[in-house]
C-alpha positions in Angstrom: -33.9 14.3 -83.6 -31.7 15.4 -86.5 -32.4 18.6 -88.4 -32.7 17.0 -91.8 -33.1 20.3 -93.7 -29.8 21.5 -92.3 -28.0 18.3 -93.2 -29.6 18.1 -96.6 -28.3 21.6 -97.3 -24.8 20.6 -96.3 -25.0 17.5 -98.5 -26.0 19.6 -101.5 -23.1 22.0 -100.8 -20.7 19.1 -100.7 -21.9 17.6 -104.0 -21.7 21.0 -105.7 -18.1 21.6 -104.6 -17.2 18.0 -105.6 -18.6 18.5 -109.1 -16.9 21.8 -109.6 -13.6 20.3 -108.5 -13.9 17.3 -110.8 -14.9 19.4 -113.8 -12.0 21.8 -113.4 -9.6 19.0 -112.5 -7.7 21.6 -110.4 -7.5 22.3 -106.7 -10.2 24.8 -105.6 -9.1 28.0 -104.1 -11.4 27.9 -101.1 -11.8 25.5 -98.2 -13.5 22.3 -99.2 -16.7 23.0 -97.2 -17.3 26.5 -98.5 -21.0 26.9 -99.5 -22.2 27.9 -102.9 -23.7 31.4 -103.6 -27.2 29.9 -103.3 -26.4 28.5 -99.9 -25.5 32.0 -98.7 -28.9 33.2 -99.9 -30.5 30.5 -97.6 -28.4 31.5 -94.6 -30.1 32.2 -91.3 -31.5 35.7 -90.7 -32.4 37.3 -87.4 -34.4 40.5 -87.1 -33.5 41.4 -90.7 -29.8 40.9 -90.1 -28.4 38.6 -92.9 -25.8 36.4 -91.2 -24.0 35.2 -94.3 -20.8 37.0 -95.3 -20.1 36.3 -98.9 -16.6 37.9 -98.7 -15.5 35.6 -95.8 -14.3 32.3 -97.3 -14.7 30.7 -93.8 -18.3 31.7 -93.2 -19.2 28.1 -93.6 -17.6 27.4 -90.2 -20.2 29.5 -88.5 -23.0 28.0 -90.5 -22.0 24.4 -89.5 -21.5 25.6 -85.9 -25.0 27.1 -85.8 -26.6 24.0 -87.1 -24.9 21.6 -84.8 -25.4 23.9 -81.8 -29.1 24.0 -82.5 -29.3 20.2 -83.0 -27.7 19.6 -79.6 -29.7 22.2 -77.7 -33.0 21.1 -79.3 -32.4 17.5 -78.2 -32.3 18.7 -74.6 -30.6 15.5 -73.5 -29.5 16.6 -70.1 -25.8 15.8 -70.5 -23.8 16.6 -67.3 -20.2 15.8 -68.1 -17.5 17.0 -70.5 -17.2 13.4 -71.8 -20.9 13.1 -72.7 -21.0 16.5 -74.4 -17.8 15.6 -76.3 -19.2 12.2 -77.3 -22.5 13.7 -78.6 -21.0 16.6 -80.5 -18.4 14.3 -82.1 -21.1 11.9 -83.2 -23.1 14.7 -84.8 -20.0 16.2 -86.5 -18.9 12.8 -87.8 -22.4 12.1 -89.2 -22.5 15.2 -91.5 -22.5 14.7 -95.2 -19.0 16.2 -95.2 -17.8 15.0 -91.7 -16.0 17.4 -89.5 -12.9 15.6 -88.3 -10.9 17.6 -85.8 -7.2 16.8 -85.5 -6.9 18.4 -82.0 -9.1 18.6 -78.9 -9.4 15.7 -76.5 -11.5 15.7 -73.3 -8.4 16.8 -71.4 -8.0 19.7 -73.7 -11.6 20.8 -73.0 -11.0 20.5 -69.3 -7.9 22.8 -69.5 -9.9 25.3 -71.5 -12.7 25.4 -69.0 -10.2 25.6 -66.1 -8.0 28.4 -67.6 -9.2 29.7 -71.0 -7.1 32.8 -71.0 -3.9 31.1 -69.8 -4.3 28.3 -72.4 -4.9 30.6 -75.3 -2.1 32.9 -74.3 0.3 30.0 -74.2 -0.7 28.5 -77.5 -0.8 31.9 -79.2 2.8 32.6 -78.2 3.9 29.4 -79.8 1.7 29.6 -82.8 4.0 31.1 -85.3 1.6 34.0 -85.9 3.1 37.4 -86.1 3.3 39.6 -83.0 0.8 42.1 -84.6 -1.6 39.3 -85.4 -1.4 37.9 -81.9 -2.1 41.4 -80.5 -5.0 41.9 -82.8 -6.5 38.6 -81.8 -6.2 39.4 -78.1 -7.8 42.8 -78.7 -10.6 41.2 -80.6 -11.3 38.6 -77.8 -11.3 41.3 -75.2 -13.7 43.4 -77.1 -16.3 40.7 -77.8 -16.0 39.1 -74.4 -18.5 41.7 -73.1 -21.2 40.6 -75.6 -24.8 40.6 -74.3 -28.2 41.1 -75.9 -28.2 44.8 -75.1 -25.1 45.5 -77.1 -25.8 43.0 -79.9 -25.8 45.6 -82.7 -22.6 47.3 -81.5 -20.8 44.0 -81.2 -22.0 42.9 -84.7 -20.8 46.2 -86.2 -17.4 45.7 -84.5 -17.2 42.1 -85.7 -17.9 43.1 -89.2 -15.4 45.9 -89.1 -12.7 43.6 -87.7 -13.5 41.0 -90.4 -13.3 43.5 -93.2 -9.9 44.8 -92.0 -8.6 41.2 -92.0 -9.9 40.6 -95.5 -8.2 43.8 -96.7 -4.9 43.3 -95.0 -2.4 42.2 -97.6 0.4 41.6 -95.0 -1.4 38.7 -93.3 -0.4 35.1 -94.1 -3.1 32.7 -95.3 -3.0 30.9 -91.9 -3.5 34.2 -90.1 -6.5 35.1 -92.2 -7.9 31.6 -91.7 -7.6 31.8 -87.9 -9.2 35.3 -87.6 -11.9 34.8 -90.2 -13.0 31.5 -88.6 -13.1 33.3 -85.3 -15.3 36.1 -86.6 -17.7 33.7 -88.4 -18.3 31.4 -85.5 -18.8 34.3 -83.1 -21.3 35.9 -85.4 -23.5 32.8 -85.7 -23.0 32.1 -81.9 -24.5 35.6 -81.1 -27.3 35.2 -83.6 -28.3 31.9 -82.2 -28.2 33.1 -78.6 -30.3 36.2 -79.5 -33.1 34.0 -80.8 -33.5 32.1 -77.4 -35.1 32.9 -74.1 -31.8 32.4 -72.2 -30.2 35.0 -74.3 -27.2 36.1 -72.3 -24.7 33.4 -73.0 -21.1 33.7 -71.9 -19.3 33.4 -75.2 -15.8 34.1 -73.9 -14.9 30.5 -73.3 -16.4 29.3 -76.6 -14.5 32.1 -78.5 -11.2 31.0 -77.0 -11.9 27.4 -77.7 -12.5 28.3 -81.4 -9.2 30.1 -81.4 -7.4 27.1 -79.9 -8.9 24.8 -82.6 -8.4 27.3 -85.4 -4.6 27.3 -84.7 -4.8 23.7 -85.9 -7.6 23.7 -88.6 -11.1 24.8 -89.1 -12.6 21.4 -88.2 -11.0 21.6 -84.8 -12.2 25.1 -84.4 -15.8 24.1 -84.9 -15.5 21.0 -82.6 -13.7 22.7 -79.7 -15.9 25.8 -79.9 -19.0 23.7 -79.7 -17.9 21.4 -76.9 -16.2 24.0 -74.6 -18.8 26.6 -75.3 -21.7 24.3 -74.5 -20.0 23.0 -71.3 -19.4 26.6 -70.2 -23.0 27.5 -70.9 -24.4 24.5 -69.2 -22.2 24.9 -66.1 -20.3 21.6 -66.8 -16.8 21.7 -65.3 -15.7 18.1 -65.3 
């Protein structure tokens, strides 16, 4: 059953952005799905930790990720193959008021990510056009957050925030480099907050993180989609 409150919020966000764009008659400076300030005030909280990051223009990716993840898990449909998870997540994403339309990430891509997540991300990063320093920072980040568990939640959240702020402040990064890294930090933050609120708290987020990276190298929609599908398959123990 769909979470209508979540989707209604996204619909209001989309209408607000559309009206602002039409009134100004100029391209907006932020991604099309960025929530309004009011939407940030309504963002999910967990144990007093406010999940929204007003300074991150890609925070909406984590919010969408959280909502769709919760929708899928709450349905408890018992999917047991990559294809079925792919199909369900794609249907949910396509049904949003502002549909998430990935340009990259077939079932075979998910299979490769599950089989060799490190090898696949290393290969794609090397051919991504991102600078050597950025690729190194991304690899360091992925290694650091790969050890996430409920016991080190606060430490990991502090690290994630520190990394995010350093990216925002770095004037040498290209717009694409910032998009990739800030999408990664946003989705990871919401992923951890979601898992913390569940009984089965200790989720392996390493595959999902690398899937988000693979998608983010293309666009934010692909990051959300790949992160959800590969991350869920890894969590559910689905390998084919």
